[in-house]
C-alpha positions in Angstrom: 2.9 -123.2 44.2 4.8 -126.5 44.8 8.1 -125.5 46.3 9.4 -129.1 46.0 9.1 -129.1 42.2 12.4 -128.4 40.3 12.6 -125.6 37.8 13.3 -128.1 35.0 12.4 -131.8 35.5 15.2 -134.4 35.5 13.3 -136.3 32.8 13.5 -133.4 30.4 17.2 -133.1 31.1 17.8 -136.8 30.6 15.9 -136.8 27.3 17.9 -133.7 26.2 21.1 -135.6 27.0 20.0 -138.8 25.2 18.2 -137.4 22.1 19.7 -133.9 21.8 23.1 -134.0 23.6 24.0 -130.3 23.8 20.4 -129.3 24.8 20.6 -131.5 27.8 23.6 -129.6 29.2 21.9 -126.3 28.4 18.8 -127.4 30.4 21.0 -128.6 33.2 22.8 -125.2 33.4 19.5 -123.3 33.4 18.1 -125.6 36.2 21.2 -125.0 38.3 21.0 -121.2 37.7 17.3 -121.2 38.7 18.1 -123.2 41.8 20.8 -120.8 43.1 18.5 -119.5 45.8 16.4 -122.7 46.3 18.0 -124.6 49.3 15.9 -127.7 49.1 16.3 -128.0 45.3 20.1 -127.8 45.7 19.9 -130.8 48.0 18.0 -132.7 45.4 20.4 -131.7 42.7 23.4 -133.1 44.7 21.4 -136.3 45.2 20.5 -136.6 41.5 24.0 -136.0 40.4 25.4 -138.6 42.7 22.8 -141.1 41.6 23.6 -140.4 38.0 27.3 -141.1 38.5 26.6 -144.4 40.2 24.2 -145.5 37.5 26.8 -144.8 34.9 29.4 -146.7 36.9 27.3 -149.9 37.1 27.6 -150.9 33.4 31.3 -150.3 33.5 31.6 -152.5 36.5 29.5 -155.3 34.9 31.5 -155.1 31.7 34.8 -155.2 33.6 33.7 -158.3 35.7 32.4 -160.0 32.6 35.7 -159.6 30.7 37.6 -160.6 33.8 35.5 -163.8 34.3 36.0 -164.7 30.6 39.8 -164.4 30.9 40.0 -161.5 28.5 43.1 -159.3 28.4 41.7 -156.2 30.1 43.6 -153.1 31.2 43.1 -152.6 34.9 44.0 -149.0 34.8 40.8 -148.3 32.8 38.7 -149.5 35.8 40.9 -147.5 38.1 40.1 -144.3 36.2 36.4 -145.2 36.2 36.5 -145.6 39.9 38.3 -142.3 40.4 36.2 -140.3 37.9 32.8 -141.9 38.5 32.4 -144.0 41.6 34.1 -141.8 44.1 32.5 -138.5 42.9 29.1 -140.3 43.0 29.5 -141.4 46.6 30.8 -137.9 47.5 27.8 -136.2 46.0 25.3 -138.5 47.8 27.2 -137.8 51.1 27.1 -134.1 50.3 23.3 -134.3 49.7 22.8 -135.9 53.1 24.9 -133.2 54.8 23.1 -130.4 53.1 19.7 -131.9 54.0 20.7 -132.0 57.6 22.0 -128.5 57.5 18.8 -127.3 55.8 16.5 -128.9 58.5 18.7 -127.5 61.2 18.2 -124.1 59.6 14.5 -124.6 59.4 14.4 -125.3 63.1 16.5 -122.1 63.7 14.0 -120.1 61.6 11.2 -121.5 63.7 12.9 -120.5 66.9 13.7 -117.0 65.6 10.3 -116.3 64.3 8.0 -118.0 66.8 10.0 -117.6 70.0 12.0 -114.5 69.5 9.6 -112.7 67.2 12.1 -111.9 64.5 10.0 -111.4 61.3 12.4 -109.2 59.2 13.8 -111.1 56.2 17.0 -109.0 56.4 17.4 -109.8 60.1 16.9 -113.5 59.5 19.4 -113.4 56.6 22.1 -111.7 58.8 21.5 -114.1 61.7 21.6 -117.2 59.5 24.3 -115.9 57.2 22.2 -116.4 54.1 21.2 -114.2 51.2 17.7 -112.6 51.6 16.5 -114.4 48.5 17.5 -117.7 50.1 15.7 -116.8 53.3 12.5 -115.9 51.4 12.5 -119.2 49.6 13.2 -121.1 52.9 10.3 -119.4 54.6 7.9 -119.9 51.7 8.7 -123.6 51.7 8.1 -123.7 55.5 4.8 -122.0 55.0 4.0 -124.5 52.2 4.8 -127.4 54.5 2.6 -125.9 57.3 5.4 -125.0 59.7 4.2 -121.4 59.7 0.4 -121.5 59.5 -1.7 -118.7 58.2 1.4 -116.7 57.2 2.8 -115.2 54.0 5.9 -113.3 52.8 5.2 -109.6 52.4 7.7 -108.5 49.7 6.8 -104.8 50.3 8.0 -104.8 53.9 10.4 -107.8 53.4 9.0 -109.7 56.4 7.0 -112.8 57.2 3.5 -111.8 58.3 0.9 -113.7 60.3 -2.7 -113.0 59.7 -4.1 -113.9 63.1 -1.4 -113.8 65.7 1.9 -112.2 66.5 5.0 -114.4 66.8 6.4 -114.6 70.3 3.2 -113.4 71.9 0.3 -115.5 70.8 1.8 -119.0 71.0 2.3 -120.7 74.3 4.2 -123.6 72.9 5.2 -124.5 69.4 7.0 -127.7 68.5 8.0 -128.8 65.0 9.3 -132.3 64.2 10.9 -133.7 61.1 9.1 -136.6 59.4 11.2 -137.7 56.4 11.5 -134.7 54.1 8.7 -132.7 55.6 8.0 -130.8 58.8 5.0 -131.8 60.9 3.8 -128.9 63.2 2.4 -130.2 66.5 -0.5 -128.8 68.4 -0.2 -125.4 70.1 -2.4 -123.4 72.3 -3.1 -119.9 70.9 -3.8 -116.9 73.2 -6.1 -114.1 72.2 -4.0 -112.1 69.8 -3.7 -108.3 69.7 -4.4 -106.5 66.4 -1.7 -107.3 63.9 -0.4 -105.6 60.7 -2.4 -106.6 57.6 -1.6 -106.6 53.9 -3.9 -104.3 52.0 -4.3 -104.6 48.2 -4.2 -101.3 46.4 -7.5 -100.6 44.5 -5.6 -98.6 41.9 -2.7 -100.8 40.8 -3.2 -104.0 42.6 0.1 -103.9 44.6 0.2 -104.9 48.3 1.3 -102.9 51.3 1.6 -103.7 55.0 -0.4 -101.5 57.2 -0.4 -101.3 61.0 -3.7 -101.2 63.0 -5.3 -97.8 62.4 -2.7 -96.7 59.8 -3.7 -94.8 56.7 -1.3 -94.0 53.9 -1.0 -93.8 50.1 0.2 -96.4 47.7 3.9 -95.8 46.8 3.2 -96.7 43.2 0.0 -94.9 42.2 -0.8 -92.7 45.3 -4.2 -94.3 45.9 -5.4 -94.0 49.5 -4.9 -97.2 51.6 -6.5 -97.8 55.0 -6.2 -100.5 57.6 -9.3 -102.7 57.4 -11.6 -102.3 60.4 -13.3 -105.7 60.0 -12.3 -109.2 59.0 
């Protein structure tokens, strides 16, 4: 899954606004609703909105300057309103986008510290520590996994935690550094130690759901009561 892809493309919204005016607003509303827990997409939404306001402002500015150069009798208060309702909001939205991007990357770095250094893997604990909703934390971590910040990891929705297949956070990594390169994180080289047995996600043979099992643990599936056992190999 590409976590950088918006729920509804800007092209579809633009076409909806141009060709089918009300539909464009409906698509925009749906996109904003779907992005309510998607931190990175919110940053892009602020940027797109600001850019749209500035693009709309340019024709008004050109028209105003053309009439002014031609000596036409033009009402200056019209341009004042365009600046107040178009230019200033556009600049603010672009500034807001930059601020939110910086806050998001700072939060990514904080996630990295909490998970890899302090060993915090619970979604609820991460949500309380960062003052975010659990759904937002899940999406943030999934995007970090997608970008390669957390390697060989996945979000286990059964236990609501981030799980690493081959090593335990805080114990198996000697040094982990992550740097920002543009809009992506670039994980640098680290030196792994020999990891102890870690919990693994086991797929239920009966209903296909997933459950997190500790080493040597056996239990039944909470959905269909099929027996589940921690894998001895692999």
